[in-house]
BABA-800430 format. One record per residue (C-alpha): residue in three letters; x negated, y negated, z negated; residue number from 1. Coordinates in pm, 1 decimal, padded with zeros to 6 digits. Layout:
! residues N
SITE, Ala, X, Y, Z, NUM
...
This chain:
! residues 96
SITE, Unk, 05085.3, 03533.3, 09499.8, 1
SITE, Unk, 04795.1, 03788.3, 09361.6, 2
SITE, Unk, 04876.0, 04132.3, 09255.4, 3
SITE, Unk, 04814.3, 04213.2, 08916.5, 4
SITE, Unk, 04544.9, 04404.1, 08784.6, 5
SITE, Unk, 04606.7, 04760.4, 08752.7, 6
SITE, Unk, 04729.1, 04887.6, 08373.5, 7
SITE, Unk, 04448.5, 05191.7, 08219.3, 8
SITE, Unk, 04556.6, 05394.9, 07907.7, 9
SITE, Unk, 04287.7, 05583.6, 07807.3, 10
SITE, Unk, 04226.5, 05865.3, 07566.7, 11
SITE, Unk, 03983.2, 06182.7, 07478.0, 12
SITE, Unk, 03995.2, 06522.9, 07510.5, 13
SITE, Unk, 03699.4, 06710.1, 07298.3, 14
SITE, Unk, 03639.0, 06981.4, 07146.4, 15
SITE, Unk, 03741.1, 07364.9, 07142.2, 16
SITE, Unk, 04121.8, 07344.1, 07209.8, 17
SITE, Unk, 04298.3, 07669.3, 07356.7, 18
SITE, Unk, 04588.3, 07788.8, 07509.0, 19
SITE, Unk, 04772.7, 07740.8, 07277.9, 20
SITE, Unk, 04636.3, 07377.4, 07241.0, 21
SITE, Unk, 04782.0, 07279.4, 07572.9, 22
SITE, Unk, 05183.7, 07253.9, 07501.0, 23
SITE, Unk, 05108.0, 06986.9, 07273.3, 24
SITE, Unk, 04884.6, 06776.9, 07472.4, 25
SITE, Unk, 05109.4, 06788.3, 07746.4, 26
SITE, Unk, 05380.0, 06662.4, 07528.8, 27
SITE, Unk, 05150.4, 06335.6, 07407.1, 28
SITE, Unk, 05014.0, 06272.2, 07698.8, 29
SITE, Unk, 05422.1, 06210.0, 07861.9, 30
SITE, Unk, 05511.7, 06002.0, 07564.2, 31
SITE, Unk, 05207.7, 05799.2, 07636.9, 32
SITE, Unk, 05280.8, 05744.2, 07965.1, 33
SITE, Unk, 05613.3, 05720.0, 07919.9, 34
SITE, Unk, 05534.4, 05408.5, 07699.3, 35
SITE, Unk, 05281.4, 05260.4, 07877.5, 36
SITE, Unk, 05348.5, 05186.0, 08173.1, 37
SITE, Unk, 05004.9, 05220.1, 08284.6, 38
SITE, Unk, 04831.8, 05308.5, 08640.1, 39
SITE, Unk, 04552.3, 05476.9, 08606.2, 40
SITE, Unk, 04511.3, 05735.8, 08356.2, 41
SITE, Unk, 04130.9, 05756.3, 08241.8, 42
SITE, Unk, 04026.7, 06048.1, 08035.0, 43
SITE, Unk, 03720.3, 06118.5, 07829.3, 44
SITE, Unk, 03605.0, 06472.2, 07859.7, 45
SITE, Unk, 03277.6, 06380.2, 07684.6, 46
SITE, Unk, 03271.8, 06633.4, 07422.0, 47
SITE, Unk, 03544.0, 06842.2, 07596.2, 48
SITE, Unk, 03392.6, 07274.6, 07651.2, 49
SITE, Unk, 03301.9, 07294.7, 07996.5, 50
SITE, Unk, 03613.6, 07612.5, 08080.4, 51
SITE, Unk, 03879.7, 07738.4, 08207.2, 52
SITE, Unk, 04093.4, 07607.5, 07878.8, 53
SITE, Unk, 03941.8, 07233.0, 07946.2, 54
SITE, Unk, 04004.8, 07253.9, 08331.0, 55
SITE, Unk, 04427.0, 07357.5, 08287.5, 56
SITE, Unk, 04417.5, 07051.0, 08058.7, 57
SITE, Unk, 04336.1, 06836.0, 08294.3, 58
SITE, Unk, 04516.2, 07012.5, 08611.9, 59
SITE, Unk, 04835.3, 06951.1, 08351.2, 60
SITE, Unk, 04724.0, 06574.6, 08246.6, 61
SITE, Unk, 04675.0, 06518.0, 08626.1, 62
SITE, Unk, 05029.5, 06644.4, 08713.4, 63
SITE, Unk, 05184.4, 06411.9, 08427.8, 64
SITE, Unk, 05025.1, 06169.5, 08448.1, 65
SITE, Unk, 05175.5, 06220.3, 08897.0, 66
SITE, Unk, 05500.0, 06244.2, 08823.8, 67
SITE, Unk, 05481.0, 05925.6, 08645.4, 68
SITE, Unk, 05323.1, 05736.8, 08935.0, 69
SITE, Unk, 04925.3, 05711.4, 08802.7, 70
SITE, Unk, 04578.7, 05825.5, 08933.9, 71
SITE, Unk, 04403.9, 06015.1, 08709.5, 72
SITE, Unk, 04009.7, 05926.2, 08641.7, 73
SITE, Unk, 03765.7, 06105.7, 08410.1, 74
SITE, Unk, 03451.8, 05939.9, 08184.9, 75
SITE, Unk, 03186.3, 06183.3, 08076.6, 76
SITE, Unk, 03248.1, 06475.1, 08232.7, 77
SITE, Unk, 02949.0, 06755.2, 08208.2, 78
SITE, Unk, 02786.9, 06870.1, 08536.0, 79
SITE, Unk, 02913.9, 07185.2, 08365.3, 80
SITE, Unk, 03244.9, 07063.7, 08435.8, 81
SITE, Unk, 03205.3, 06880.4, 08736.2, 82
SITE, Unk, 03115.8, 07245.6, 08885.9, 83
SITE, Unk, 03446.6, 07405.3, 08741.0, 84
SITE, Unk, 03613.6, 07121.9, 08827.1, 85
SITE, Unk, 03523.3, 07147.0, 09221.5, 86
SITE, Unk, 03492.7, 07580.8, 09154.3, 87
SITE, Unk, 03889.7, 07547.1, 09070.3, 88
SITE, Unk, 03948.9, 07299.7, 09413.4, 89
SITE, Unk, 04034.0, 07003.4, 09163.3, 90
SITE, Unk, 03736.7, 06816.3, 09217.8, 91
SITE, Unk, 03887.7, 06562.5, 09463.3, 92
SITE, Unk, 04228.9, 06498.2, 09241.3, 93
SITE, Unk, 03998.6, 06444.8, 08949.5, 94
SITE, Unk, 03755.1, 06168.6, 09032.0, 95
SITE, Unk, 03475.5, 06080.7, 08780.6, 96
């Protein structure tokens, strides 16, 4: 019997976000993961600001995904955001 293809859920993080937005983001992501039964979380960061708050948000998304047994992938990361992820030591766990 052939293995089924991994299920993917996609969403975007964009625009300016603040630290105050992070708890709500985490709740929405966890709710999405609980309902979806997905294997892969695809996070579009094309419009995300390359700053420490975005890195924090992505780390939280990744942690929530791991707690739900999912892998995380980024789409549309700018070179500046990739550099920040490398600086924070997250580049290896958040593949582009």
